[in-house]
C-alpha positions, 0 to 999 in steps of 0.5 A, spaced: 781 520 890 782 521 882 777 517 877 783 513 875 785 511 882 778 509 883 777 505 877 783 501 879 781 500 886 775 497 884 778 493 879 783 490 884 777 489 889 773 485 884 773 477 885 774 475 878 781 480 878 783 476 884 782 470 881 785 471 875 791 474 878 792 468 883 791 463 878 792 465 871 799 463 871 798 456 874 792 455 869 797 457 863 802 452 866 796 446 867 794 447 859 801 447 857 802 441 860 796 438 856 798 442 849 805 442 849 804 449 846 805 456 850 801 460 845 795 455 845 795 455 852 795 462 853 789 463 848 785 457 852 787 460 859 784 467 856 778 463 854 777 460 860 777 466 864 772 469 859 768 464 861 769 466 868 767 473 866 760 470 864 759 468 871 762 473 876 757 471 882 760 464 883 767 467 884 766 469 891 763 462 893 769 458 890 772 453 895 776 450 890 778 455 885 783 451 881 778 445 881 773 450 878 778 453 873 780 446 871 773 444 870 772 450 865 779 449 862 777 442 860 771 444 857 775 449 853 780 444 851 775 439 849 772 445 844 779 447 842 780 439 840 774 438 836 775 445 832 782 442 830 779 436 828 773 439 824 778 444 821 783 438 819 777 434 816 775 440 812 782 442 810 783 435 807 776 435 803 779 442 800 785 439 798 781 433 795 778 438 790 780 441 784 784 447 784 778 451 780 773 449 786 778 452 791 775 457 796 778 464 798 781 464 805 775 468 807 770 463 804 774 458 808 774 461 814 766 462 814 765 455 812 770 453 818 766 457 822 759 454 820 762 447 820 764 448 828 757 451 829 753 445 826 758 441 830 756 445 836 748 445 835 749 437 834 753 436 840 749 431 844 746 427 839 747 420 838 752 418 832 747 415 827 742 421 828 748 426 827 750 422 821 743 422 818 743 429 818 750 431 815 748 426 810 742 429 808 744 436 809 751 437 807 752 431 802 745 432 799 742 425 800 735 424 800 732 420 806 731 413 802 739 414 800 740 416 808 737 410 810 740 405 805 747 408 807 746 407 815 742 401 814 736 403 817 729 403 815 726 409 812 722 411 817 728 411 822 732 415 817 726 420 817 726 420 825 733 421 825 733 427 821 727 430 824 731 429 831 737 433 829 733 439 825 729 439 832 736 440 836 738 445 831 732 449 832 732 449 839 739 450 840 738 456 835 732 459 839 735 459 846 736 466 848 
């Protein structure tokens, strides 16, 4: 058997490939119903299968592959919506800036990626803790100003900021 035929046979025998072939169309339709956009549904279906590739050992053991894919797709969809919200807020903030402060498209993309990463790092923290961190780091407020803005004591504001910094540190230091 030629090498190309061996490679094709190996790929065809792969459980992830079988899962993809059997359920990709269904998943894309499922996402389309939630998004109303075929291009976005196609992108998110691919993103979902990229996540599956991160855990290929699970695939042969799946009793309910569509339930598994739907769960992964919900997470991908949630991230998609969060990114859109961040992007919209950033674009609104840019529109409020004078023309002289305008960023290049490349700088905008870098800032947006940084904002999405900050959002990911702060995920799971209570709202006041996130807000304290953002007020201190993005708005440049001093801890006393953060405390006043949030209506909490100075020690509480310090604790909130320290907790968020700690969350970021541990999230970044994980392998």
